[in-house]
C-alpha positions as CSV (number, residue, x, y, z in Angstrom):
1,M,123.5,58.2,96.4
2,P,120.9,61.1,97.0
3,R,119.8,62.4,100.3
4,T,116.6,61.0,102.3
5,K,114.2,63.2,103.2
6,E,115.5,62.4,107.2
7,Q,118.8,63.3,106.3
8,Y,118.6,65.9,104.7
9,E,116.2,67.6,107.6
10,Q,119.1,66.4,110.1
11,M,120.9,69.5,107.5
12,R,118.3,71.4,108.6
13,N,118.2,71.4,112.0
14,A,122.0,71.2,112.1
15,T,122.0,75.2,110.1
16,K,119.8,76.2,112.3
17,Q,121.5,75.4,116.1
18,K,124.7,77.4,114.0
19,I,123.1,80.0,113.3
20,Q,120.6,80.0,116.9
21,S,124.1,79.0,118.7
22,A,125.9,82.5,116.2
23,A,123.4,84.5,116.6
24,M,123.5,84.5,120.8
25,Q,126.7,84.7,121.3
26,L,126.8,88.0,119.3
27,F,124.0,89.3,121.3
28,V,125.2,88.7,124.2
29,Q,129.0,90.1,123.9
30,K,128.6,92.8,121.4
31,G,124.5,93.7,121.7
32,F,121.9,93.3,120.0
33,G,121.8,96.5,117.8
34,S,125.2,96.3,116.9
35,T,124.9,92.5,115.4
36,N,124.1,93.1,111.9
37,V,122.5,89.0,110.0
38,Q,126.5,89.0,108.5
39,D,128.5,88.5,112.1
40,I,125.7,85.9,112.6
41,A,126.7,84.2,109.4
42,D,130.5,84.8,109.6
43,T,130.2,83.2,112.9
44,A,127.7,80.9,111.9
45,G,130.6,80.1,108.6
46,I,127.2,79.4,106.6
47,S,126.6,82.0,103.7
48,I,124.5,85.5,104.6
49,G,122.0,83.3,102.2
50,L,121.2,80.2,103.7
51,L,120.6,82.4,107.1
52,Y,117.9,84.2,105.3
53,R,116.2,80.5,104.3
54,H,116.0,80.4,107.6
55,Y,115.4,83.2,109.3
56,K,114.1,86.3,107.3
57,S,115.6,88.9,109.8
58,K,117.6,89.2,113.3
59,E,114.4,90.4,114.7
60,T,112.5,86.9,113.9
61,L,115.7,85.0,114.7
62,F,115.9,86.6,118.1
63,D,112.2,86.8,119.1
64,D,113.1,82.7,118.8
65,L,116.1,82.9,120.7
66,V,113.3,84.1,123.7
67,D,111.4,82.1,122.7
68,Y,113.0,79.2,124.1
69,A,113.9,80.9,126.9
70,L,110.4,81.1,127.5
71,A,110.1,77.5,127.2
72,G,112.4,76.7,129.8
73,L,110.0,79.9,131.9
74,Q,107.4,77.7,131.7
75,K,108.9,74.4,132.2
76,N,109.8,75.9,135.8
77,I,106.7,77.3,136.3
78,D,105.4,73.6,135.7
79,I,108.1,72.2,138.2
80,F,106.9,74.5,140.3
81,V,103.2,73.8,140.9
82,S,103.2,70.5,140.9
83,T,102.5,67.9,143.6
84,V,106.5,67.1,144.8
85,S,108.1,69.0,148.2
86,P,109.2,72.8,147.6
87,K,112.1,71.8,148.6
88,Q,112.9,68.3,145.5
89,A,111.6,71.2,143.3
90,L,113.6,73.8,144.5
91,D,117.0,71.9,145.0
92,Q,116.0,70.1,141.4
93,F,115.7,74.0,139.7
94,L,119.2,75.5,141.6
95,K,120.6,71.5,140.8
96,E,120.3,72.3,137.1
97,V,120.9,75.7,137.2
98,H,124.5,74.3,138.7
99,N,125.3,72.9,136.8
100,D,124.4,75.1,133.8
101,M,126.6,77.8,134.8
102,T,129.6,75.7,136.3
103,T,129.6,73.4,132.4
104,G,128.5,76.1,129.9
105,E,126.8,79.3,129.0
106,E,123.3,78.7,127.5
107,F,121.3,79.2,130.7
108,A,123.7,83.1,131.4
109,N,123.0,83.7,127.7
110,L,118.9,83.3,127.7
111,L,119.6,85.3,130.7
112,I,120.6,88.0,129.2
113,L,119.1,87.9,126.2
114,M,115.3,88.5,127.9
115,A,117.1,90.7,130.1
116,Q,118.3,92.4,126.5
117,S,114.7,92.5,125.6
118,F,113.6,95.1,127.1
119,L,116.8,96.6,127.4
120,S,118.3,96.6,124.1
121,G,115.6,96.6,121.9
122,G,115.7,93.6,120.5
123,G,112.6,91.4,119.4
124,T,109.2,92.7,119.5
125,S,106.8,94.3,122.1
126,V,105.0,90.9,122.1
127,K,107.7,89.7,123.0
128,Q,108.2,91.8,125.8
129,T,104.9,91.4,126.5
130,E,105.0,87.7,127.1
131,V,108.6,87.6,128.6
132,A,107.2,90.0,131.5
133,R,103.9,87.7,131.4
134,L,106.2,84.7,131.8
135,S,108.6,86.1,135.1
136,D,105.7,87.4,136.4
137,K,104.2,84.0,136.5
138,L,108.0,82.6,138.1
139,F,107.9,84.8,140.3
140,H,104.6,84.2,141.6
141,A,104.5,80.6,141.7
142,T,108.6,80.5,143.7
143,A,106.8,83.1,146.5
144,Q,104.1,80.6,146.3
145,L,106.2,77.4,146.6
146,I,108.3,79.2,149.8
147,K,105.0,79.5,151.4
148,K,103.9,76.4,151.6
149,G,107.6,74.8,152.4
150,Q,107.6,77.0,155.0
151,A,104.5,75.8,156.1
152,L,106.0,72.5,155.6
153,G,108.6,73.3,158.4
154,E,111.6,73.0,155.0
155,F,112.5,76.7,154.2
156,R,113.9,79.6,156.9
157,S,110.8,82.3,157.7
158,G,110.9,85.1,156.4
159,D,109.0,88.0,152.9
160,P,108.8,84.8,150.4
161,D,108.5,87.5,147.8
162,E,111.5,89.1,149.2
163,M,112.6,85.7,148.8
164,V,112.3,85.6,145.1
165,V,113.7,89.0,144.8
166,F,116.8,87.6,145.8
167,I,117.1,84.0,144.1
168,Y,116.9,85.8,141.1
169,S,118.4,89.1,141.4
170,T,121.7,86.7,142.2
171,L,120.6,84.4,139.4
172,H,121.0,87.3,136.9
173,G,123.9,89.0,139.0
174,L,125.6,85.6,138.3
175,A,125.6,85.4,134.8
176,M,126.1,89.0,134.3
177,M,129.8,88.1,136.5
178,K,130.0,84.4,134.5
179,M,129.9,86.9,130.8
180,M,132.1,88.8,132.1
181,R,135.0,87.3,133.5
182,K,134.7,84.4,131.4
183,N,137.4,81.9,132.3
184,H,138.4,83.3,135.7
185,F,134.5,83.0,137.0
186,T,133.7,80.6,140.0
187,M,130.0,79.5,140.5
188,P,129.6,80.0,143.7
189,S,128.0,75.7,145.6
190,R,125.1,74.8,145.5
191,V,125.7,75.6,149.8
192,I,126.0,79.5,149.6
193,L,122.7,79.9,146.7
194,T,120.2,78.3,149.6
195,S,121.6,79.5,152.8
196,F,119.4,82.3,153.0
197,L,116.4,79.4,152.9
198,Y,117.9,76.6,153.7
199,K,117.8,76.0,157.0
200,E,120.6,74.7,159.4
201,G,122.9,71.2,157.9
202,E,120.4,71.5,155.5
């Protein structure tokens, strides 16, 4: 029987996910500059012609992956500026991060990918500007969340901006450690990650 339009769309999406997964893996392991389109096609298990049907270049593929990471940043910003309590919002964020870092590689890879958008020449200057803009927006939203939590007595006292730098520096460092140590990597507990912020016994 001939395939339906829905079946073709499912096949197309499955192929695209294979390409994105292969590209993410290679960009993180080898760097943007050292990865070529043939490497990505081989890792995805598809022909280079099929890859080009989805992406015109490795730059457009890289930008697509960065867009995915940026959508994740925006999601966190939306949570942080919502009406939920600061502790609840931060708990939800760190729970998702901890789960992703413990069970898979996607979150760590996305952090490294965004850093590469600045360091390795990957992507476009427009994407670099967007990553910087949303990162600043996330940092500001997190600092405001901490400040609000301090006023409510949910968090320890201290400079919110310094705490934000500590949080995201820690997560970026853990992403690098996960990539370097692979199966030997152990994700610290959420208690350790929040001990500088939460009051004793919380």
